One Martini backbone bead per residue (centre of mass of N, CA, C, O) as a GRO file, in nm:
protein
  512
    1MET     BB    1  13.573  10.820  10.319
    2VAL     BB    2  13.597  10.867   9.965
    3ASP     BB    3  13.537  10.948   9.656
    4GLU     BB    4  13.654  11.012   9.336
    5ALA     BB    5  13.581  11.331   9.393
    6GLY     BB    6  13.637  11.371   9.729
    7ALA     BB    7  13.376  11.301   9.869
    8ALA     BB    8  13.190  11.259  10.125
    9PRO     BB    9  12.972  11.071  10.256
   10ALA     BB   10  12.663  11.109  10.354
   11VAL     BB   11  12.683  10.806  10.473
   12ALA     BB   12  12.837  10.635  10.764
   13PHE     BB   13  12.885  10.309  10.864
   14ASP     BB   14  13.065  10.217  11.176
   15ARG     BB   15  13.030   9.937  11.349
   16ILE     BB   16  12.737   9.859  11.400
   17THR     BB   17  12.568   9.792  11.710
   18LYS     BB   18  12.266   9.582  11.803
   19ARG     BB   19  12.080   9.498  12.098
   20PHE     BB   20  11.817   9.249  12.212
   21GLY     BB   21  11.934   9.125  12.429
   22ALA     BB   22  12.024   8.819  12.264
   23VAL     BB   23  11.973   8.997  12.019
   24VAL     BB   24  12.139   9.059  11.704
   25ALA     BB   25  12.068   9.296  11.473
   26ASN     BB   26  12.367   9.444  11.476
   27ASN     BB   27  12.691   9.342  11.329
   28GLY     BB   28  12.925   9.535  11.237
   29VAL     BB   29  12.816   9.774  11.042
   30SER     BB   30  12.967   9.853  10.718
   31PHE     BB   31  12.896  10.149  10.510
   32ASP     BB   32  12.834  10.354  10.215
   33ILE     BB   33  12.667  10.668  10.111
   34ALA     BB   34  12.632  10.850   9.845
   35ALA     BB   35  12.581  11.140   9.723
   36GLY     BB   36  12.317  11.156   9.506
   37THR     BB   37  12.178  10.873   9.571
   38ILE     BB   38  12.048  10.544   9.518
   39HIS     BB   39  12.016  10.325   9.800
   40GLY     BB   40  12.008   9.991   9.851
   41ILE     BB   41  11.836   9.785  10.108
   42ILE     BB   42  11.871   9.438  10.174
   43GLY     BB   43  11.679   9.157  10.316
   44GLU     BB   44  11.570   8.967  10.524
   45ASN     BB   45  11.374   8.908  10.760
   46GLY     BB   46  11.569   9.020  11.029
   47ALA     BB   47  11.849   9.146  10.924
   48GLY     BB   48  11.849   9.485  11.014
   49LYS     BB   49  11.741   9.731  10.845
   50SER     BB   50  11.540   9.879  11.032
   51THR     BB   51  11.737   9.910  11.282
   52LEU     BB   52  11.927  10.100  11.128
   53MET     BB   53  11.730  10.316  11.035
   54SER     BB   54  11.658  10.381  11.339
   55ILE     BB   55  11.931  10.488  11.416
   56LEU     BB   56  11.945  10.715  11.199
   57TYR     BB   57  11.650  10.828  11.319
   58GLY     BB   58  11.660  10.797  11.656
   59TYR     BB   59  11.510  10.561  11.792
   60TYR     BB   60  11.780  10.442  11.826
   61GLN     BB   61  12.079  10.321  11.994
   62ALA     BB   62  12.386  10.234  11.970
   63ASP     BB   63  12.621  10.005  12.127
   64GLY     BB   64  12.800  10.053  11.859
   65GLY     BB   65  12.967  10.285  11.693
   66GLU     BB   66  12.943  10.500  11.384
   67ILE     BB   67  12.806  10.801  11.253
   68ARG     BB   68  12.855  10.969  10.927
   69LEU     BB   69  12.807  11.302  10.818
   70GLY     BB   70  12.988  11.426  10.579
   71GLY     BB   71  13.247  11.306  10.777
   72ALA     BB   72  13.092  11.355  11.039
   73PRO     BB   73  13.010  11.302  11.352
   74ALA     BB   74  12.703  11.171  11.475
   75ARG     BB   75  12.443  11.273  11.720
   76ILE     BB   76  12.154  11.040  11.754
   77GLN     BB   77  11.884  11.060  12.003
   78SER     BB   78  11.659  11.153  11.782
   79SER     BB   79  11.433  11.260  11.552
   80ALA     BB   80  11.503  11.552  11.592
   81ASP     BB   81  11.802  11.527  11.531
   82ALA     BB   82  11.763  11.419  11.237
   83ILE     BB   83  11.609  11.655  11.125
   84ARG     BB   84  11.828  11.863  11.190
   85LEU     BB   85  12.039  11.682  10.998
   86GLY     BB   86  11.867  11.604  10.728
   87ILE     BB   87  11.652  11.372  10.811
   88GLY     BB   88  11.425  11.142  10.652
   89MET     BB   89  11.098  10.948  10.699
   90VAL     BB   90  10.933  10.679  10.530
   91HIS     BB   91  10.700  10.482  10.627
   92GLN     BB   92  10.525  10.193  10.583
   93HIS     BB   93  10.353  10.322  10.810
   94PHE     BB   94  10.188  10.588  10.834
   95VAL     BB   95  10.242  10.935  11.000
   96LEU     BB   96   9.921  11.051  11.006
   97VAL     BB   97   9.660  11.282  11.053
   98GLU     BB   98   9.363  11.216  10.909
   99PRO     BB   99   9.179  11.468  10.990
  100PHE     BB  100   9.374  11.633  10.861
  101THR     BB  101   9.539  11.824  10.663
  102VAL     BB  102   9.816  11.851  10.477
  103LEU     BB  103   9.901  12.121  10.596
  104GLU     BB  104   9.877  12.039  10.900
  105ASN     BB  105  10.085  11.808  10.887
  106LEU     BB  106  10.325  11.981  10.808
  107ALA     BB  107  10.307  12.183  11.064
  108LEU     BB  108  10.342  11.972  11.263
  109GLY     BB  109  10.577  12.071  11.498
  110ARG     BB  110  10.629  12.377  11.338
  111GLU     BB  111  10.468  12.632  11.448
  112GLY     BB  112  10.587  12.827  11.693
  113GLY     BB  113  10.325  13.018  11.732
  114LEU     BB  114  10.243  13.126  11.411
  115VAL     BB  115   9.956  13.060  11.318
  116LEU     BB  116   9.834  13.353  11.380
  117LYS     BB  117  10.100  13.476  11.198
  118GLY     BB  118  10.095  13.322  10.909
  119GLY     BB  119  10.207  13.027  10.904
  120LEU     BB  120  10.031  12.880  10.703
  121ASP     BB  121  10.102  13.052  10.463
  122GLN     BB  122  10.406  12.987  10.468
  123ALA     BB  123  10.368  12.683  10.438
  124ARG     BB  124  10.223  12.683  10.166
  125ALA     BB  125  10.448  12.814  10.007
  126ALA     BB  126  10.662  12.606  10.059
  127ALA     BB  127  10.508  12.356   9.961
  128GLN     BB  128  10.461  12.453   9.659
  129ALA     BB  129  10.758  12.469   9.590
  130ILE     BB  130  10.819  12.168   9.632
  131GLU     BB  131  10.614  12.053   9.437
  132ALA     BB  132  10.736  12.192   9.189
  133ALA     BB  133  11.026  12.071   9.209
  134TYR     BB  134  10.923  11.740   9.255
  135GLY     BB  135  10.628  11.642   9.155
  136LEU     BB  136  10.413  11.671   9.443
  137ALA     BB  137  10.101  11.635   9.384
  138VAL     BB  138   9.886  11.797   9.631
  139ASP     BB  139   9.626  11.865   9.825
  140LEU     BB  140   9.648  12.083  10.094
  141ASP     BB  141   9.318  12.070  10.187
  142ALA     BB  142   9.311  11.782  10.223
  143ARG     BB  143   9.212  11.511  10.376
  144VAL     BB  144   9.384  11.233  10.448
  145GLU     BB  145   9.138  11.032  10.470
  146ASP     BB  146   9.058  11.097  10.145
  147LEU     BB  147   9.321  10.964  10.052
  148PRO     BB  148   9.506  10.787   9.873
  149VAL     BB  149   9.787  10.610   9.917
  150GLY     BB  150   9.973  10.760   9.707
  151SER     BB  151   9.916  11.047   9.839
  152ARG     BB  152  10.013  10.980  10.129
  153GLN     BB  153  10.305  10.947  10.056
  154ARG     BB  154  10.361  11.223   9.931
  155VAL     BB  155  10.314  11.366  10.209
  156GLU     BB  156  10.559  11.234  10.348
  157ILE     BB  157  10.775  11.344  10.156
  158LEU     BB  158  10.686  11.643  10.186
  159LYS     BB  159  10.740  11.663  10.494
  160ALA     BB  160  11.046  11.596  10.479
  161LEU     BB  161  11.119  11.846  10.296
  162TYR     BB  162  11.001  12.063  10.479
  163ARG     BB  163  11.220  11.983  10.700
  164GLY     BB  164  11.500  11.956  10.519
  165ALA     BB  165  11.564  11.701  10.364
  166GLU     BB  166  11.877  11.534  10.231
  167ILE     BB  167  11.789  11.257  10.361
  168LEU     BB  168  11.600  10.968  10.249
  169ILE     BB  169  11.391  10.740  10.397
  170LEU     BB  170  11.250  10.416  10.257
  171ASP     BB  171  11.005  10.189  10.384
  172GLU     BB  172  10.848   9.998  10.185
  173PRO     BB  173  10.693  10.201   9.960
  174THR     BB  174  10.526   9.973   9.766
  175GLY     BB  175  10.338   9.786   9.950
  176VAL     BB  176  10.064   9.997   9.883
  177LEU     BB  177  10.102  10.005   9.574
  178THR     BB  178  10.048  10.046   9.272
  179PRO     BB  179  10.211  10.025   8.981
  180ASP     BB  180  10.164  10.320   8.907
  181GLU     BB  181  10.247  10.446   9.178
  182ALA     BB  182  10.540  10.334   9.165
  183LEU     BB  183  10.625  10.489   8.915
  184GLN     BB  184  10.578  10.768   9.040
  185LEU     BB  185  10.781  10.738   9.259
  186PHE     BB  186  11.040  10.694   9.086
  187GLN     BB  187  11.026  10.976   8.958
  188ILE     BB  188  11.072  11.124   9.229
  189LEU     BB  189  11.342  11.000   9.312
  190ARG     BB  190  11.499  11.095   9.054
  191ARG     BB  191  11.455  11.396   9.114
  192LEU     BB  192  11.594  11.404   9.378
  193LYS     BB  193  11.864  11.322   9.273
  194SER     BB  194  11.895  11.555   9.063
  195GLU     BB  195  11.889  11.764   9.334
  196GLY     BB  196  12.093  11.602   9.556
  197LYS     BB  197  11.963  11.379   9.689
  198THR     BB  198  11.942  11.130   9.932
  199VAL     BB  199  11.849  10.769   9.890
  200LEU     BB  200  11.691  10.525  10.102
  201LEU     BB  201  11.612  10.185  10.005
  202ILE     BB  202  11.371   9.975  10.133
  203THR     BB  203  11.341   9.635   9.983
  204HIS     BB  204  11.222   9.330   9.838
  205LYS     BB  205  11.216   9.433   9.550
  206LEU     BB  206  11.427   9.368   9.287
  207LYS     BB  207  11.319   9.524   9.060
  208GLU     BB  208  11.344   9.801   9.198
  209ILE     BB  209  11.647   9.797   9.237
  210MET     BB  210  11.720   9.775   8.930
  211ALA     BB  211  11.560  10.035   8.837
  212VAL     BB  212  11.664  10.284   9.077
  213THR     BB  213  11.953  10.208   9.162
  214ASP     BB  214  12.305  10.241   9.213
  215ARG     BB  215  12.317  10.085   9.494
  216VAL     BB  216  12.372   9.773   9.691
  217THR     BB  217  12.286   9.642  10.015
  218VAL     BB  218  12.347   9.337  10.196
  219MET     BB  219  12.164   9.160  10.443
  220ARG     BB  220  12.259   8.913  10.703
  221ALA     BB  221  12.215   8.860  11.032
  222GLY     BB  222  12.325   9.168  11.088
  223ARG     BB  223  12.504   9.159  10.814
  224VAL     BB  224  12.724   9.235  10.567
  225VAL     BB  225  12.728   9.050  10.230
  226GLY     BB  226  12.689   9.313  10.040
  227ASP     BB  227  12.848   9.547   9.802
  228VAL     BB  228  12.694   9.685   9.495
  229ALA     BB  229  12.664   9.777   9.187
  230THR     BB  230  12.370   9.751   9.003
  231ALA     BB  231  12.525   9.701   8.724
  232GLU     BB  232  12.684   9.440   8.869
  233THR     BB  233  12.394   9.291   8.880
  234ASN     BB  234  12.113   9.063   8.982
  235GLU     BB  235  11.848   8.909   9.103
  236ALA     BB  236  11.978   8.637   9.153
  237ASP     BB  237  12.218   8.728   9.311
  238LEU     BB  238  12.070   8.882   9.535
  239ALA     BB  239  11.897   8.646   9.639
  240GLU     BB  240  12.139   8.469   9.720
  241ARG     BB  241  12.260   8.671   9.925
  242MET     BB  242  12.017   8.694  10.108
  243VAL     BB  243  11.979   8.355  10.170
  244GLY     BB  244  12.244   8.177  10.102
  245ARG     BB  245  12.099   8.064   9.834
  246LYS     BB  246  11.934   7.890   9.595
  247LEU     BB  247  11.654   7.916   9.431
  248ALA     BB  248  11.398   7.742   9.362
  249ALA     BB  249  11.233   7.615   9.110
  250LEU     BB  250  10.956   7.624   8.967
  251PRO     BB  251  10.690   7.448   8.959
  252GLU     BB  252  10.473   7.263   8.809
  253PRO     BB  253  10.163   7.280   8.760
  254LEU     BB  254   9.885   7.164   8.878
  255ALA     BB  255   9.625   6.981   8.820
  256VAL     BB  256   9.282   7.051   8.770
  257VAL     BB  257   8.997   6.906   8.955
  258PRO     BB  258   8.715   7.019   9.013
  259GLY     BB  259   8.482   7.040   9.249
  260GLU     BB  260   8.267   7.112   9.460
  261PRO     BB  261   8.163   7.366   9.610
  262VAL     BB  262   8.213   7.527   9.918
  263LEU     BB  263   8.230   7.843   9.858
  264SER     BB  264   7.958   8.059   9.808
  265ALA     BB  265   7.856   8.346   9.589
  266GLU     BB  266   7.536   8.533   9.560
  267GLY     BB  267   7.486   8.847   9.489
  268LEU     BB  268   7.708   9.016   9.618
  269ARG     BB  269   7.691   9.275   9.885
  270VAL     BB  270   7.903   9.560   9.984
  271ARG     BB  271   7.970   9.784  10.239
  272ASP     BB  272   8.102  10.051  10.377
  273ALA     BB  273   8.129  10.253  10.643
  274ALA     BB  274   7.980  10.488  10.456
  275GLY     BB  275   7.762  10.315  10.251
  276VAL     BB  276   7.932  10.221  10.011
  277GLU     BB  277   7.912  10.041   9.733
  278ARG     BB  278   8.180   9.777   9.660
  279VAL     BB  279   7.991   9.545   9.607
  280ARG     BB  280   7.812   9.421   9.292
  281GLY     BB  281   7.691   9.142   9.252
  282VAL     BB  282   7.860   8.875   9.304
  283ASP     BB  283   8.000   8.562   9.161
  284LEU     BB  284   8.131   8.278   9.359
  285ALA     BB  285   8.352   7.981   9.335
  286LEU     BB  286   8.503   7.748   9.572
  287ARG     BB  287   8.732   7.497   9.504
  288PRO     BB  288   8.887   7.220   9.536
  289GLY     BB  289   9.216   7.252   9.433
  290GLU     BB  290   9.192   7.577   9.395
  291ILE     BB  291   9.320   7.883   9.251
  292VAL     BB  292   9.180   8.203   9.306
  293GLY     BB  293   9.237   8.498   9.144
  294ILE     BB  294   9.257   8.860   9.220
  295ALA     BB  295   9.258   9.130   9.010
  296GLY     BB  296   9.359   9.474   9.082
  297VAL     BB  297   9.307   9.780   9.170
  298SER     BB  298   9.305   9.920   9.442
  299GLY     BB  299   8.973   9.999   9.550
  300ASN     BB  300   8.756   9.779   9.391
  301GLY     BB  301   8.654   9.562   9.644
  302GLN     BB  302   8.839   9.340   9.766
  303SER     BB  303   8.833   9.394  10.070
  304GLU     BB  304   8.508   9.365  10.091
  305LEU     BB  305   8.494   9.076   9.978
  306MET     BB  306   8.669   8.945  10.204
  307ALA     BB  307   8.491   9.033  10.438
  308GLY     BB  308   8.226   8.903  10.343
  309LEU     BB  309   8.346   8.598  10.322
  310ALA     BB  310   8.442   8.612  10.647
  311GLY     BB  311   8.207   8.770  10.816
  312LEU     BB  312   8.320   9.095  10.865
  313ALA     BB  313   8.072   9.181  10.683
  314PRO     BB  314   7.783   9.298  10.602
  315LEU     BB  315   7.523   9.220  10.403
  316ALA     BB  316   7.344   9.385  10.127
  317GLY     BB  317   7.359   9.114   9.962
  318GLY     BB  318   7.285   8.807   9.925
  319ARG     BB  319   7.475   8.483   9.949
  320LEU     BB  320   7.600   8.222  10.162
  321THR     BB  321   7.759   7.900  10.091
  322TRP     BB  322   7.812   7.571  10.233
  323ALA     BB  323   7.787   7.295  10.063
  324GLY     BB  324   7.490   7.429   9.989
  325ALA     BB  325   7.456   7.574  10.260
  326PRO     BB  326   7.363   7.812  10.460
  327VAL     BB  327   7.498   8.069  10.615
  328PRO     BB  328   7.511   8.201  10.894
  329THR     BB  329   7.408   8.535  11.013
  330ALA     BB  330   7.507   8.460  11.288
  331ASP     BB  331   7.815   8.487  11.355
  332THR     BB  332   7.967   8.424  11.084
  333ALA     BB  333   8.279   8.404  11.142
  334THR     BB  334   8.263   8.169  11.344
  335ALA     BB  335   8.107   7.972  11.159
  336LEU     BB  336   8.329   7.952  10.941
  337ARG     BB  337   8.562   7.858  11.112
  338ARG     BB  338   8.416   7.593  11.201
  339LEU     BB  339   8.402   7.485  10.900
  340GLY     BB  340   8.710   7.586  10.770
  341LEU     BB  341   8.814   7.881  10.780
  342GLY     BB  342   9.064   8.085  10.644
  343HIS     BB  343   9.248   8.413  10.727
  344ILE     BB  344   9.445   8.638  10.540
  345PRO     BB  345   9.494   8.950  10.583
  346GLU     BB  346   9.593   9.253  10.444
  347ASP     BB  347   9.592   9.378  10.745
  348ARG     BB  348   9.782   9.272  10.996
  349HIS     BB  349   9.742   9.495  11.210
  350LYS     BB  350   9.432   9.537  11.209
  351ASP     BB  351   9.328   9.201  11.148
  352GLY     BB  352   9.582   8.978  11.247
  353MET     BB  353   9.667   9.139  11.517
  354VAL     BB  354   9.829   9.191  11.853
  355GLY     BB  355  10.097   9.372  11.938
  356ALA     BB  356  10.081   9.309  12.262
  357PHE     BB  357  10.104   9.034  12.209
  358GLU     BB  358  10.217   8.741  12.212
  359ALA     BB  359  10.282   8.498  11.999
  360TRP     BB  360  10.118   8.272  12.128
  361GLU     BB  361   9.855   8.439  12.128
  362ASN     BB  362   9.837   8.485  11.812
  363SER     BB  363   9.839   8.175  11.738
  364ILE     BB  364   9.501   8.171  11.843
  365LEU     BB  365   9.360   8.376  11.710
  366GLY     BB  366   9.020   8.276  11.690
  367TYR     BB  367   9.112   7.969  11.844
  368HIS     BB  368   9.087   7.978  12.176
  369ARG     BB  369   8.839   7.773  12.205
  370ASP     BB  370   8.972   7.529  12.140
  371PRO     BB  371   9.035   7.222  12.280
  372GLY     BB  372   9.362   7.257  12.245
  373HIS     BB  373   9.360   7.556  12.403
  374ALA     BB  374   9.115   7.481  12.590
  375ARG     BB  375   8.959   7.472  12.934
  376GLY     BB  376   8.720   7.630  12.917
  377PRO     BB  377   8.848   7.939  13.048
  378TRP     BB  378   9.128   7.791  13.010
  379LEU     BB  379   9.428   7.802  12.910
  380LEU     BB  380   9.687   7.599  12.741
  381GLU     BB  381   9.981   7.727  12.759
  382ARG     BB  382  10.187   7.503  12.715
  383ALA     BB  383  10.079   7.386  12.461
  384VAL     BB  384  10.079   7.658  12.295
  385LYS     BB  385  10.375   7.717  12.312
  386ALA     BB  386  10.476   7.453  12.173
  387MET     BB  387  10.320   7.501  11.904
  388THR     BB  388  10.452   7.774  11.837
  389ARG     BB  389  10.747   7.674  11.821
  390GLN     BB  390  10.697   7.479  11.587
  391ARG     BB  391  10.588   7.687  11.389
  392MET     BB  392  10.822   7.872  11.377
  393ALA     BB  393  11.010   7.653  11.260
  394ASP     BB  394  10.846   7.581  11.004
  395TYR     BB  395  10.828   7.920  10.918
  396ASP     BB  396  11.068   8.082  10.999
  397VAL     BB  397  11.067   8.240  11.271
  398ARG     BB  398  11.209   8.570  11.371
  399PRO     BB  399  11.258   8.518  11.652
  400ARG     BB  400  11.242   8.207  11.855
  401ASP     BB  401  10.987   8.370  12.047
  402GLU     BB  402  10.682   8.318  12.205
  403ARG     BB  403  10.721   8.581  12.421
  404LEU     BB  404  10.726   8.781  12.217
  405ARG     BB  405  10.623   9.050  12.102
  406THR     BB  406  10.474   9.112  11.800
  407ALA     BB  407  10.576   9.403  11.748
  408ALA     BB  408  10.889   9.313  11.760
  409PHE     BB  409  10.855   9.209  11.481
  410SER     BB  410  10.882   9.193  11.181
  411GLY     BB  411  10.676   9.206  10.917
  412GLY     BB  412  10.750   8.928  10.794
  413ASN     BB  413  10.715   8.760  11.072
  414GLN     BB  414  10.427   8.831  11.116
  415GLN     BB  415  10.328   8.695  10.866
  416LYS     BB  416  10.426   8.410  10.936
  417LEU     BB  417  10.251   8.376  11.183
  418ILE     BB  418   9.975   8.397  11.040
  419CYS     BB  419  10.018   8.177  10.840
  420ALA     BB  420  10.053   7.952  11.049
  421ARG     BB  421   9.777   7.974  11.181
  422GLU     BB  422   9.598   7.936  10.893
  423MET     BB  423   9.758   7.670  10.759
  424ALA     BB  424   9.819   7.445  10.972
  425ARG     BB  425   9.509   7.343  10.989
  426GLY     BB  426   9.386   7.281  10.718
  427PRO     BB  427   9.184   7.425  10.540
  428LYS     BB  428   8.915   7.426  10.328
  429VAL     BB  429   8.929   7.753  10.336
  430LEU     BB  430   9.139   8.018  10.184
  431LEU     BB  431   9.198   8.352  10.256
  432VAL     BB  432   9.408   8.575  10.065
  433GLY     BB  433   9.581   8.886  10.151
  434GLN     BB  434   9.863   8.985  10.066
  435PRO     BB  435  10.094   8.758  10.161
  436THR     BB  436  10.388   8.932  10.049
  437ARG     BB  437  10.389   9.191  10.207
  438GLY     BB  438  10.701   9.273  10.312
  439VAL     BB  439  10.848   9.006  10.181
  440ASP     BB  440  11.087   8.812  10.126
  441VAL     BB  441  11.211   8.578   9.908
  442GLY     BB  442  11.223   8.342  10.092
  443ALA     BB  443  10.924   8.374  10.202
  444ILE     BB  444  10.785   8.359   9.946
  445GLU     BB  445  10.866   8.076   9.864
  446GLN     BB  446  10.731   7.944  10.109
  447ILE     BB  447  10.433   8.045  10.085
  448HIS     BB  448  10.387   7.933   9.799
  449ALA     BB  449  10.437   7.639   9.886
  450ARG     BB  450  10.200   7.624  10.090
  451LEU     BB  451   9.974   7.681   9.884
  452ARG     BB  452  10.033   7.440   9.700
  453ALA     BB  453   9.997   7.219   9.930
  454LEU     BB  454   9.697   7.292   9.989
  455LYS     BB  455   9.587   7.236   9.704
  456ALA     BB  456   9.678   6.942   9.698
  457ALA     BB  457   9.490   6.881   9.962
  458GLY     BB  458   9.208   7.049   9.888
  459THR     BB  459   9.205   7.343   9.900
  460ALA     BB  460   9.033   7.642   9.898
  461ILE     BB  461   9.149   7.936   9.709
  462LEU     BB  462   9.181   8.288   9.781
  463LEU     BB  463   9.357   8.541   9.585
  464VAL     BB  464   9.474   8.859   9.683
  465SER     BB  465   9.658   9.086   9.450
  466VAL     BB  466   9.887   9.331   9.314
  467GLU     BB  467  10.065   9.096   9.221
  468LEU     BB  468  10.092   8.964   8.910
  469ASP     BB  469  10.309   8.752   8.950
  470GLU     BB  470  10.160   8.599   9.175
  471ILE     BB  471   9.897   8.528   9.017
  472LEU     BB  472  10.049   8.381   8.791
  473ALA     BB  473  10.193   8.161   8.964
  474LEU     BB  474   9.916   8.043   9.123
  475ALA     BB  475   9.681   8.058   8.949
  476ASP     BB  476   9.410   7.897   8.769
  477ARG     BB  477   9.218   8.140   8.822
  478ILE     BB  478   9.117   8.472   8.683
  479LEU     BB  479   8.996   8.766   8.836
  480VAL     BB  480   8.865   9.091   8.746
  481MET     BB  481   8.845   9.393   8.940
  482VAL     BB  482   8.592   9.665   8.889
  483ASP     BB  483   8.393   9.840   9.063
  484GLY     BB  484   8.271   9.580   9.216
  485ARG     BB  485   8.341   9.392   8.958
  486PHE     BB  486   8.351   9.155   8.711
  487THR     BB  487   8.536   9.185   8.392
  488GLY     BB  488   8.698   8.897   8.408
  489GLU     BB  489   8.814   8.571   8.281
  490LEU     BB  490   9.107   8.356   8.334
  491ARG     BB  491   9.326   8.140   8.250
  492SER     BB  492   9.649   8.086   8.321
  493THR     BB  493   9.731   7.997   8.023
  494ASP     BB  494   9.597   8.291   7.906
  495ALA     BB  495   9.767   8.477   8.096
  496THR     BB  496   9.874   8.818   8.113
  497GLU     BB  497   9.969   9.121   8.184
  498ARG     BB  498   9.827   9.260   7.952
  499ALA     BB  499   9.544   9.136   7.981
  500LEU     BB  500   9.501   9.225   8.265
  501GLY     BB  501   9.547   9.525   8.230
  502LEU     BB  502   9.300   9.565   8.045
  503LEU     BB  503   9.093   9.471   8.238
  504MET     BB  504   9.151   9.683   8.456
  505ALA     BB  505   9.091   9.921   8.236
  506GLY     BB  506   8.802   9.802   8.091
  507VAL     BB  507   8.892   9.585   7.884
  508GLN     BB  508   8.714   9.363   7.681
  509GLY     BB  509   8.739   9.062   7.558
  510GLU     BB  510   8.910   9.043   7.261
  511ALA     BB  511   9.100   9.285   7.333
  512ALA     BB  512   9.226   9.137   7.596
   0.00000   0.00000   0.00000
């Protein structure tokens, strides 16, 4: 096929099929991506988006069908083939060597034995030219481990362009970015488009699709169910195409009559791994039947606060109490879980699961010594597998295979597995970090409904999210955290994005 100007598509997928055992991840997928455009690809978790992009980037080979680049059939059997053909990919979880500098990461794999012959000088000159052309400002001599998340993402984009990418794939690129960093990314993408690059944007955030794409393809259950110009659709239409039904209207918020605090923090102080104090003497009380939201730009102490409250980080000061009694300081995390604490961590891969474990094993992670899961040193494997199958059905985890390695599930389905593990127990207190990061609109609806149901049942919930829409939709009381301290508190009835934004910027009191 050619466009109206007679040019062949930058990428054409023609009846692409990919199976993993009995699971058909892509089922006859066909659509075109015009050159010099930003093309969105959306769908539920497990719809086949990432599999299709992995085929385009050479991680997988299709079982059937053909990919054409610029009208010519392309044989892509490895990522090296993809890079040679001008395809670059920025992964949801960055692929960088953290102790290396930015420049060393760019040169990695392309040294060609020339490092001792001025190769790094040549790489620096080439990188500086790309930075200037696309507005990708980043310190080439900085170590990646010292860079904030937004800068690391710019390094990934710079790396792809340094390798000659004309087609750039971005997989959930704003999942770990602040709103300001996301806006900066969109400016970069528009600049890339203006210079003739083709961008494939995989995201669950429909606002982003509407803001930055020219066309959007919708996938469901491994098939294409929609392909439309962005100007001819809207968020509600796209959401309905993704999940195959209309999303339920948001329920009226439940009235809150707070009880006595269950988990309280007094003068809490927490240091990070480098010894820097990240939580600076905060007080917090979590009450039954109330959702407390914490808003703030990432990196202002929210992660360390969650770790301190969960007993996963030693306290540098202050104390925790449970129903008025001091929380044990020895093996605090285990003590809190036994008291009734649930914890959905911000980083599911680092803190929420073991990728090599099967789904049934992760379904009891942290609870494997409970009487219903073990007898003495022996796991009750049959009972745990049956429970996992039921939870997978209740939380719509796909594919519904409790024996599948957890790393083989899509990110959103991994998140649903963790939510099922922590929510289904009916915890007295639930700490929730970024619950819908990388999750589709249907799963967001389900997770939000589960949180509201737990609140109605009397669970005390702490919600940390960089998504202000999520905080505003769920929280009864909102605290704003800046530089390790709470700078303001608003009732949900008084909160707006503007008021929260001002507090996040350090503007307090009447001005906010």
